[in-house]
PDB file of N, CA, C and O in Angstrom:
ATOM      1  N   MET A   1     173.966  73.474-105.755  1.00  0.00           N
ATOM      2  CA  MET A   1     174.653  72.308-105.232  1.00  0.00           C
ATOM      3  C   MET A   1     176.098  72.719-104.951  1.00  0.00           C
ATOM      4  O   MET A   1     176.773  73.277-105.815  1.00  0.00           O
ATOM      5  N   ASP A   2     176.559  72.438-103.743  1.00  0.00           N
ATOM      6  CA  ASP A   2     177.934  72.801-103.410  1.00  0.00           C
ATOM      7  C   ASP A   2     178.909  71.750-103.950  1.00  0.00           C
ATOM      8  O   ASP A   2     178.505  70.670-104.382  1.00  0.00           O
ATOM      9  N   ASP A   3     180.189  72.087-103.916  1.00  0.00           N
ATOM     10  CA  ASP A   3     181.213  71.200-104.494  1.00  0.00           C
ATOM     11  C   ASP A   3     181.265  69.840-103.798  1.00  0.00           C
ATOM     12  O   ASP A   3     181.460  68.819-104.458  1.00  0.00           O
ATOM     13  N   THR A   4     181.095  69.811-102.483  1.00  0.00           N
ATOM     14  CA  THR A   4     181.141  68.547-101.747  1.00  0.00           C
ATOM     15  C   THR A   4     180.006  67.631-102.173  1.00  0.00           C
ATOM     16  O   THR A   4     180.210  66.435-102.380  1.00  0.00           O
ATOM     17  N   THR A   5     178.814  68.191-102.302  1.00  0.00           N
ATOM     18  CA  THR A   5     177.661  67.401-102.733  1.00  0.00           C
ATOM     19  C   THR A   5     177.855  66.905-104.158  1.00  0.00           C
ATOM     20  O   THR A   5     177.574  65.746-104.465  1.00  0.00           O
ATOM     21  N   ARG A   6     178.329  67.776-105.012  1.00  0.00           N
ATOM     22  CA  ARG A   6     178.572  67.415-106.411  1.00  0.00           C
ATOM     23  C   ARG A   6     179.585  66.280-106.510  1.00  0.00           C
ATOM     24  O   ARG A   6     179.378  65.324-107.258  1.00  0.00           O
ATOM     25  N   GLU A   7     180.675  66.381-105.760  1.00  0.00           N
ATOM     26  CA  GLU A   7     181.707  65.341-105.782  1.00  0.00           C
ATOM     27  C   GLU A   7     181.160  64.008-105.259  1.00  0.00           C
ATOM     28  O   GLU A   7     181.482  62.950-105.799  1.00  0.00           O
ATOM     29  N   ALA A   8     180.342  64.058-104.220  1.00  0.00           N
ATOM     30  CA  ALA A   8     179.761  62.834-103.671  1.00  0.00           C
ATOM     31  C   ALA A   8     178.813  62.189-104.678  1.00  0.00           C
ATOM     32  O   ALA A   8     178.783  60.966-104.816  1.00  0.00           O
ATOM     33  N   LEU A   9     178.046  63.009-105.374  1.00  0.00           N
ATOM     34  CA  LEU A   9     177.119  62.485-106.378  1.00  0.00           C
ATOM     35  C   LEU A   9     177.877  61.849-107.537  1.00  0.00           C
ATOM     36  O   LEU A   9     177.516  60.761-107.985  1.00  0.00           O
ATOM     37  N   VAL A  10     178.903  62.498-108.018  1.00  0.00           N
ATOM     38  CA  VAL A  10     179.706  61.945-109.109  1.00  0.00           C
ATOM     39  C   VAL A  10     180.355  60.635-108.679  1.00  0.00           C
ATOM     40  O   VAL A  10     180.371  59.670-109.444  1.00  0.00           O
ATOM     41  N   ALA A  11     180.885  60.594-107.469  1.00  0.00           N
ATOM     42  CA  ALA A  11     181.514  59.368-106.968  1.00  0.00           C
ATOM     43  C   ALA A  11     180.493  58.240-106.873  1.00  0.00           C
ATOM     44  O   ALA A  11     180.807  57.098-107.212  1.00  0.00           O
ATOM     45  N   ALA A  12     179.282  58.539-106.421  1.00  0.00           N
ATOM     46  CA  ALA A  12     178.246  57.505-106.312  1.00  0.00           C
ATOM     47  C   ALA A  12     177.852  56.991-107.689  1.00  0.00           C
ATOM     48  O   ALA A  12     177.687  55.786-107.879  1.00  0.00           O
ATOM     49  N   LEU A  13     177.703  57.889-108.641  1.00  0.00           N
ATOM     50  CA  LEU A  13     177.327  57.480-109.994  1.00  0.00           C
ATOM     51  C   LEU A  13     178.413  56.638-110.649  1.00  0.00           C
ATOM     52  O   LEU A  13     178.111  55.649-111.319  1.00  0.00           O
ATOM     53  N   GLN A  14     179.656  57.013-110.466  1.00  0.00           N
ATOM     54  CA  GLN A  14     180.766  56.289-111.076  1.00  0.00           C
ATOM     55  C   GLN A  14     181.040  54.974-110.379  1.00  0.00           C
ATOM     56  O   GLN A  14     181.493  54.022-111.014  1.00  0.00           O
ATOM     57  N   GLY A  15     180.772  54.902-109.080  1.00  0.00           N
ATOM     58  CA  GLY A  15     181.075  53.702-108.311  1.00  0.00           C
ATOM     59  C   GLY A  15     179.930  52.715-108.242  1.00  0.00           C
ATOM     60  O   GLY A  15     180.092  51.629-107.686  1.00  0.00           O
ATOM     61  N   GLY A  16     178.785  53.057-108.786  1.00  0.00           N
ATOM     62  CA  GLY A  16     177.648  52.150-108.766  1.00  0.00           C
ATOM     63  C   GLY A  16     176.936  52.083-107.430  1.00  0.00           C
ATOM     64  O   GLY A  16     176.170  51.152-107.181  1.00  0.00           O
ATOM     65  N   ALA A  17     177.180  53.064-106.562  1.00  0.00           N
ATOM     66  CA  ALA A  17     176.499  53.079-105.269  1.00  0.00           C
ATOM     67  C   ALA A  17     175.018  53.371-105.469  1.00  0.00           C
ATOM     68  O   ALA A  17     174.650  54.080-106.406  1.00  0.00           O
ATOM     69  N   PRO A  18     174.164  52.836-104.603  1.00  0.00           N
ATOM     70  CA  PRO A  18     172.733  53.121-104.743  1.00  0.00           C
ATOM     71  C   PRO A  18     172.453  54.600-104.499  1.00  0.00           C
ATOM     72  O   PRO A  18     173.102  55.252-103.681  1.00  0.00           O
ATOM     73  N   ILE A  19     171.481  55.099-105.225  1.00  0.00           N
ATOM     74  CA  ILE A  19     171.056  56.486-105.070  1.00  0.00           C
ATOM     75  C   ILE A  19     169.587  56.459-104.683  1.00  0.00           C
ATOM     76  O   ILE A  19     168.781  55.792-105.331  1.00  0.00           O
ATOM     77  N   VAL A  20     169.243  57.176-103.638  1.00  0.00           N
ATOM     78  CA  VAL A  20     167.866  57.224-103.168  1.00  0.00           C
ATOM     79  C   VAL A  20     167.139  58.333-103.909  1.00  0.00           C
ATOM     80  O   VAL A  20     167.604  59.471-103.962  1.00  0.00           O
ATOM     81  N   CYS A  21     166.002  57.989-104.476  1.00  0.00           N
ATOM     82  CA  CYS A  21     165.190  58.956-105.198  1.00  0.00           C
ATOM     83  C   CYS A  21     163.898  59.157-104.421  1.00  0.00           C
ATOM     84  O   CYS A  21     163.148  58.207-104.196  1.00  0.00           O
ATOM     85  N   TYR A  22     163.641  60.374-104.017  1.00  0.00           N
ATOM     86  CA  TYR A  22     162.434  60.668-103.259  1.00  0.00           C
ATOM     87  C   TYR A  22     161.309  61.050-104.213  1.00  0.00           C
ATOM     88  O   TYR A  22     160.902  62.211-104.273  1.00  0.00           O
ATOM     89  N   ALA A  23     160.813  60.073-104.953  1.00  0.00           N
ATOM     90  CA  ALA A  23     159.758  60.300-105.931  1.00  0.00           C
ATOM     91  C   ALA A  23     158.393  60.241-105.262  1.00  0.00           C
ATOM     92  O   ALA A  23     158.156  59.447-104.352  1.00  0.00           O
ATOM     93  N   GLN A  24     157.514  61.095-105.733  1.00  0.00           N
ATOM     94  CA  GLN A  24     156.147  61.088-105.241  1.00  0.00           C
ATOM     95  C   GLN A  24     155.204  60.717-106.374  1.00  0.00           C
ATOM     96  O   GLN A  24     155.467  60.999-107.543  1.00  0.00           O
ATOM     97  N   CYS A  25     154.102  60.081-106.004  1.00  0.00           N
ATOM     98  CA  CYS A  25     153.086  59.772-107.001  1.00  0.00           C
ATOM     99  C   CYS A  25     152.451  61.079-107.474  1.00  0.00           C
ATOM    100  O   CYS A  25     152.567  62.106-106.807  1.00  0.00           O
ATOM    101  N   VAL A  26     151.789  61.039-108.612  1.00  0.00           N
ATOM    102  CA  VAL A  26     151.203  62.253-109.190  1.00  0.00           C
ATOM    103  C   VAL A  26     150.192  62.905-108.243  1.00  0.00           C
ATOM    104  O   VAL A  26     150.261  64.120-108.058  1.00  0.00           O
ATOM    105  N   PRO A  27     149.260  62.171-107.634  1.00  0.00           N
ATOM    106  CA  PRO A  27     148.332  62.853-106.724  1.00  0.00           C
ATOM    107  C   PRO A  27     149.050  63.603-105.591  1.00  0.00           C
ATOM    108  O   PRO A  27     148.680  64.732-105.267  1.00  0.00           O
ATOM    109  N   CYS A  28     150.067  62.986-104.994  1.00  0.00           N
ATOM    110  CA  CYS A  28     150.793  63.648-103.897  1.00  0.00           C
ATOM    111  C   CYS A  28     151.562  64.877-104.386  1.00  0.00           C
ATOM    112  O   CYS A  28     151.716  65.844-103.641  1.00  0.00           O
ATOM    113  N   GLN A  29     152.041  64.847-105.619  1.00  0.00           N
ATOM    114  CA  GLN A  29     152.736  66.007-106.169  1.00  0.00           C
ATOM    115  C   GLN A  29     151.828  67.228-106.209  1.00  0.00           C
ATOM    116  O   GLN A  29     152.302  68.363-106.148  1.00  0.00           O
ATOM    117  N   PHE A  30     150.529  66.997-106.312  1.00  0.00           N
ATOM    118  CA  PHE A  30     149.567  68.093-106.412  1.00  0.00           C
ATOM    119  C   PHE A  30     148.718  68.259-105.152  1.00  0.00           C
ATOM    120  O   PHE A  30     147.637  68.847-105.183  1.00  0.00           O
ATOM    121  N   GLY A  31     149.242  67.716-104.029  1.00  0.00           N
ATOM    122  CA  GLY A  31     148.586  67.916-102.744  1.00  0.00           C
ATOM    123  C   GLY A  31     147.331  67.094-102.520  1.00  0.00           C
ATOM    124  O   GLY A  31     146.557  67.385-101.608  1.00  0.00           O
ATOM    125  N   GLN A  32     147.117  66.081-103.332  1.00  0.00           N
ATOM    126  CA  GLN A  32     145.937  65.226-103.176  1.00  0.00           C
ATOM    127  C   GLN A  32     146.324  63.955-102.422  1.00  0.00           C
ATOM    128  O   GLN A  32     146.161  62.837-102.911  1.00  0.00           O
ATOM    129  N   CYS A  33     146.838  64.167-101.221  1.00  0.00           N
ATOM    130  CA  CYS A  33     147.344  63.059-100.411  1.00  0.00           C
ATOM    131  C   CYS A  33     146.210  62.235 -99.835  1.00  0.00           C
ATOM    132  O   CYS A  33     145.065  62.678 -99.758  1.00  0.00           O
ATOM    133  N   ARG A  34     146.556  61.042 -99.439  1.00  0.00           N
ATOM    134  CA  ARG A  34     145.587  60.133 -98.841  1.00  0.00           C
ATOM    135  C   ARG A  34     145.266  60.607 -97.423  1.00  0.00           C
ATOM    136  O   ARG A  34     146.159  61.055 -96.704  1.00  0.00           O
ATOM    137  N   PRO A  35     144.000  60.511 -97.016  1.00  0.00           N
ATOM    138  CA  PRO A  35     143.616  60.997 -95.688  1.00  0.00           C
ATOM    139  C   PRO A  35     144.203  60.165 -94.545  1.00  0.00           C
ATOM    140  O   PRO A  35     144.451  60.685 -93.457  1.00  0.00           O
ATOM    141  N   THR A  36     144.420  58.883 -94.796  1.00  0.00           N
ATOM    142  CA  THR A  36     145.014  57.995 -93.796  1.00  0.00           C
ATOM    143  C   THR A  36     146.350  57.502 -94.345  1.00  0.00           C
ATOM    144  O   THR A  36     146.398  56.999 -95.468  1.00  0.00           O
ATOM    145  N   PRO A  37     147.448  57.636 -93.570  1.00  0.00           N
ATOM    146  CA  PRO A  37     148.737  57.165 -94.067  1.00  0.00           C
ATOM    147  C   PRO A  37     148.670  55.706 -94.508  1.00  0.00           C
ATOM    148  O   PRO A  37     148.325  54.818 -93.729  1.00  0.00           O
ATOM    149  N   THR A  38     149.004  55.486 -95.759  1.00  0.00           N
ATOM    150  CA  THR A  38     148.965  54.156 -96.360  1.00  0.00           C
ATOM    151  C   THR A  38     150.121  54.030 -97.339  1.00  0.00           C
ATOM    152  O   THR A  38     150.253  54.875 -98.225  1.00  0.00           O
ATOM    153  N   PRO A  39     150.967  53.007 -97.216  1.00  0.00           N
ATOM    154  CA  PRO A  39     152.024  52.830 -98.211  1.00  0.00           C
ATOM    155  C   PRO A  39     151.410  52.661 -99.601  1.00  0.00           C
ATOM    156  O   PRO A  39     150.465  51.894 -99.784  1.00  0.00           O
ATOM    157  N   HIS A  40     151.954  53.378-100.566  1.00  0.00           N
ATOM    158  CA  HIS A  40     151.499  53.248-101.947  1.00  0.00           C
ATOM    159  C   HIS A  40     152.658  53.580-102.878  1.00  0.00           C
ATOM    160  O   HIS A  40     153.552  54.339-102.502  1.00  0.00           O
ATOM    161  N   PRO A  41     152.658  53.026-104.083  1.00  0.00           N
ATOM    162  CA  PRO A  41     153.778  53.218-105.004  1.00  0.00           C
ATOM    163  C   PRO A  41     153.820  54.637-105.578  1.00  0.00           C
ATOM    164  O   PRO A  41     152.800  55.322-105.657  1.00  0.00           O
ATOM    165  N   TRP A  42     155.003  55.054-105.968  1.00  0.00           N
ATOM    166  CA  TRP A  42     155.133  56.356-106.625  1.00  0.00           C
ATOM    167  C   TRP A  42     154.791  56.247-108.104  1.00  0.00           C
ATOM    168  O   TRP A  42     154.322  57.214-108.705  1.00  0.00           O
ATOM    169  N   ALA A  43     155.021  55.081-108.694  1.00  0.00           N
ATOM    170  CA  ALA A  43     154.824  54.899-110.133  1.00  0.00           C
ATOM    171  C   ALA A  43     153.356  54.672-110.450  1.00  0.00           C
ATOM    172  O   ALA A  43     152.654  53.938-109.754  1.00  0.00           O
ATOM    173  N   GLY A  44     152.917  55.309-111.502  1.00  0.00           N
ATOM    174  CA  GLY A  44     151.555  55.125-111.972  1.00  0.00           C
ATOM    175  C   GLY A  44     151.535  54.312-113.255  1.00  0.00           C
ATOM    176  O   GLY A  44     152.581  53.851-113.711  1.00  0.00           O
ATOM    177  N   PRO A  45     150.366  54.130-113.838  1.00  0.00           N
ATOM    178  CA  PRO A  45     150.242  53.348-115.065  1.00  0.00           C
ATOM    179  C   PRO A  45     151.123  53.870-116.207  1.00  0.00           C
ATOM    180  O   PRO A  45     151.692  53.078-116.959  1.00  0.00           O
ATOM    181  N   ASP A  46     151.238  55.187-116.339  1.00  0.00           N
ATOM    182  CA  ASP A  46     152.079  55.747-117.405  1.00  0.00           C
ATOM    183  C   ASP A  46     153.544  55.376-117.217  1.00  0.00           C
ATOM    184  O   ASP A  46     154.241  55.061-118.181  1.00  0.00           O
ATOM    185  N   ASP A  47     154.010  55.414-115.961  1.00  0.00           N
ATOM    186  CA  ASP A  47     155.404  55.054-115.680  1.00  0.00           C
ATOM    187  C   ASP A  47     155.667  53.588-115.998  1.00  0.00           C
ATOM    188  O   ASP A  47     156.711  53.241-116.550  1.00  0.00           O
ATOM    189  N   ILE A  48     154.716  52.736-115.647  1.00  0.00           N
ATOM    190  CA  ILE A  48     154.862  51.301-115.888  1.00  0.00           C
ATOM    191  C   ILE A  48     154.835  50.999-117.388  1.00  0.00           C
ATOM    192  O   ILE A  48     155.629  50.195-117.877  1.00  0.00           O
ATOM    193  N   GLU A  49     153.921  51.645-118.112  1.00  0.00           N
ATOM    194  CA  GLU A  49     153.841  51.456-119.569  1.00  0.00           C
ATOM    195  C   GLU A  49     155.124  51.938-120.252  1.00  0.00           C
ATOM    196  O   GLU A  49     155.633  51.283-121.161  1.00  0.00           O
ATOM    197  N   HIS A  50     155.640  53.084-119.807  1.00  0.00           N
ATOM    198  CA  HIS A  50     156.871  53.612-120.401  1.00  0.00           C
ATOM    199  C   HIS A  50     158.042  52.656-120.174  1.00  0.00           C
ATOM    200  O   HIS A  50     158.831  52.407-121.085  1.00  0.00           O
ATOM    201  N   ALA A  51     158.148  52.128-118.968  1.00  0.00           N
ATOM    202  CA  ALA A  51     159.225  51.182-118.668  1.00  0.00           C
ATOM    203  C   ALA A  51     159.139  49.962-119.577  1.00  0.00           C
ATOM    204  O   ALA A  51     160.150  49.512-120.116  1.00  0.00           O
ATOM    205  N   ALA A  52     157.931  49.429-119.746  1.00  0.00           N
ATOM    206  CA  ALA A  52     157.752  48.254-120.596  1.00  0.00           C
ATOM    207  C   ALA A  52     158.086  48.570-122.053  1.00  0.00           C
ATOM    208  O   ALA A  52     158.703  47.759-122.743  1.00  0.00           O
ATOM    209  N   ALA A  53     157.676  49.748-122.514  1.00  0.00           N
ATOM    210  CA  ALA A  53     157.902  50.127-123.913  1.00  0.00           C
ATOM    211  C   ALA A  53     159.374  50.387-124.215  1.00  0.00           C
ATOM    212  O   ALA A  53     159.804  50.255-125.361  1.00  0.00           O
ATOM    213  N   THR A  54     160.141  50.752-123.205  1.00  0.00           N
ATOM    214  CA  THR A  54     161.556  51.064-123.415  1.00  0.00           C
ATOM    215  C   THR A  54     162.486  49.960-122.930  1.00  0.00           C
ATOM    216  O   THR A  54     163.704  50.133-122.916  1.00  0.00           O
ATOM    217  N   GLY A  55     161.909  48.813-122.528  1.00  0.00           N
ATOM    218  CA  GLY A  55     162.736  47.686-122.101  1.00  0.00           C
ATOM    219  C   GLY A  55     163.357  47.861-120.733  1.00  0.00           C
ATOM    220  O   GLY A  55     164.330  47.181-120.404  1.00  0.00           O
ATOM    221  N   ARG A  56     162.825  48.742-119.945  1.00  0.00           N
ATOM    222  CA  ARG A  56     163.338  48.971-118.589  1.00  0.00           C
ATOM    223  C   ARG A  56     162.580  48.114-117.594  1.00  0.00           C
ATOM    224  O   ARG A  56     161.466  47.674-117.882  1.00  0.00           O
ATOM    225  N   PRO A  57     163.162  47.866-116.422  1.00  0.00           N
ATOM    226  CA  PRO A  57     162.423  47.126-115.403  1.00  0.00           C
ATOM    227  C   PRO A  57     161.237  47.955-114.892  1.00  0.00           C
ATOM    228  O   PRO A  57     161.261  49.185-114.935  1.00  0.00           O
ATOM    229  N   GLU A  58     160.230  47.276-114.421  1.00  0.00           N
ATOM    230  CA  GLU A  58     159.071  47.978-113.873  1.00  0.00           C
ATOM    231  C   GLU A  58     159.489  48.782-112.648  1.00  0.00           C
ATOM    232  O   GLU A  58     160.198  48.267-111.783  1.00  0.00           O
ATOM    233  N   PRO A  59     159.057  50.043-112.564  1.00  0.00           N
ATOM    234  CA  PRO A  59     159.440  50.871-111.418  1.00  0.00           C
ATOM    235  C   PRO A  59     158.887  50.300-110.111  1.00  0.00           C
ATOM    236  O   PRO A  59     157.770  49.784-110.062  1.00  0.00           O
ATOM    237  N   THR A  60     159.679  50.404-109.081  1.00  0.00           N
ATOM    238  CA  THR A  60     159.270  49.905-107.765  1.00  0.00           C
ATOM    239  C   THR A  60     159.503  50.983-106.722  1.00  0.00           C
ATOM    240  O   THR A  60     160.138  52.001-106.998  1.00  0.00           O
ATOM    241  N   GLY A  61     159.002  50.759-105.557  1.00  0.00           N
ATOM    242  CA  GLY A  61     159.237  51.661-104.437  1.00  0.00           C
ATOM    243  C   GLY A  61     157.997  52.452-104.082  1.00  0.00           C
ATOM    244  O   GLY A  61     157.138  52.712-104.924  1.00  0.00           O
ATOM    245  N   ASN A  62     157.923  52.826-102.823  1.00  0.00           N
ATOM    246  CA  ASN A  62     156.786  53.590-102.346  1.00  0.00           C
ATOM    247  C   ASN A  62     156.967  55.083-102.598  1.00  0.00           C
ATOM    248  O   ASN A  62     158.082  55.584-102.748  1.00  0.00           O
ATOM    249  N   CYS A  63     155.847  55.762-102.639  1.00  0.00           N
ATOM    250  CA  CYS A  63     155.807  57.218-102.736  1.00  0.00           C
ATOM    251  C   CYS A  63     156.574  57.794-101.533  1.00  0.00           C
ATOM    252  O   CYS A  63     156.549  57.218-100.445  1.00  0.00           O
ATOM    253  N   ALA A  64     157.247  58.919-101.733  1.00  0.00           N
ATOM    254  CA  ALA A  64     158.048  59.513-100.664  1.00  0.00           C
ATOM    255  C   ALA A  64     157.262  60.517 -99.819  1.00  0.00           C
ATOM    256  O   ALA A  64     157.828  61.141 -98.921  1.00  0.00           O
ATOM    257  N   CYS A  65     155.995  60.675-100.090  1.00  0.00           N
ATOM    258  CA  CYS A  65     155.173  61.620 -99.350  1.00  0.00           C
ATOM    259  C   CYS A  65     154.912  61.107 -97.922  1.00  0.00           C
ATOM    260  O   CYS A  65     154.943  59.902 -97.671  1.00  0.00           O
ATOM    261  N   ASP A  66     154.657  62.029 -97.006  1.00  0.00           N
ATOM    262  CA  ASP A  66     154.358  61.630 -95.631  1.00  0.00           C
ATOM    263  C   ASP A  66     153.126  60.739 -95.539  1.00  0.00           C
ATOM    264  O   ASP A  66     153.026  59.912 -94.633  1.00  0.00           O
ATOM    265  N   CYS A  67     152.173  60.904 -96.485  1.00  0.00           N
ATOM    266  CA  CYS A  67     150.958  60.095 -96.401  1.00  0.00           C
ATOM    267  C   CYS A  67     151.209  58.643 -96.787  1.00  0.00           C
ATOM    268  O   CYS A  67     150.316  57.807 -96.645  1.00  0.00           O
ATOM    269  N   ALA A  68     152.404  58.329 -97.272  1.00  0.00           N
ATOM    270  CA  ALA A  68     152.729  56.947 -97.634  1.00  0.00           C
ATOM    271  C   ALA A  68     153.513  56.247 -96.521  1.00  0.00           C
ATOM    272  O   ALA A  68     153.816  55.058 -96.620  1.00  0.00           O
ATOM    273  N   ARG A  69     153.834  56.984 -95.475  1.00  0.00           N
ATOM    274  CA  ARG A  69     154.629  56.421 -94.376  1.00  0.00           C
ATOM    275  C   ARG A  69     153.741  56.019 -93.224  1.00  0.00           C
ATOM    276  O   ARG A  69     152.893  56.791 -92.777  1.00  0.00           O
ATOM    277  N   VAL A  70     153.935  54.825 -92.753  1.00  0.00           N
ATOM    278  CA  VAL A  70     153.203  54.343 -91.593  1.00  0.00           C
ATOM    279  C   VAL A  70     154.204  54.180 -90.463  1.00  0.00           C
ATOM    280  O   VAL A  70     155.147  53.396 -90.565  1.00  0.00           O
ATOM    281  N   GLU A  71     153.998  54.912 -89.403  1.00  0.00           N
ATOM    282  CA  GLU A  71     154.903  54.822 -88.254  1.00  0.00           C
ATOM    283  C   GLU A  71     154.641  53.530 -87.499  1.00  0.00           C
ATOM    284  O   GLU A  71     153.492  53.156 -87.262  1.00  0.00           O
ATOM    285  N   SER A  72     155.722  52.853 -87.125  1.00  0.00           N
ATOM    286  CA  SER A  72     155.549  51.596 -86.382  1.00  0.00           C
ATOM    287  C   SER A  72     155.717  51.812 -84.896  1.00  0.00           C
ATOM    288  O   SER A  72     155.605  50.865 -84.117  1.00  0.00           O
TER     289      SER A  72
END
C-alpha cells in the first residue's frame, strides 16, 4: 500500500466515511460461481449467527463476484 492510499484510508476511518468492502460469498471464493448471474448476499449462515452472537447488526450487501452482478 502506498503512502497516498494509506493516508486516504486513515482519513476515511477517522472521518466516518463509508468504506466499500468487496466481500464474496464462500462458494464464489472457491470458484463455485452461479451459472447465471444472479444477485446474492455475501454473508452466509455463519456470518449471520456470529453477528447475532456478538450483538452486531446482521450483515447486508451482495456478493462482489461477477456472477452476482446483473447488467441492466
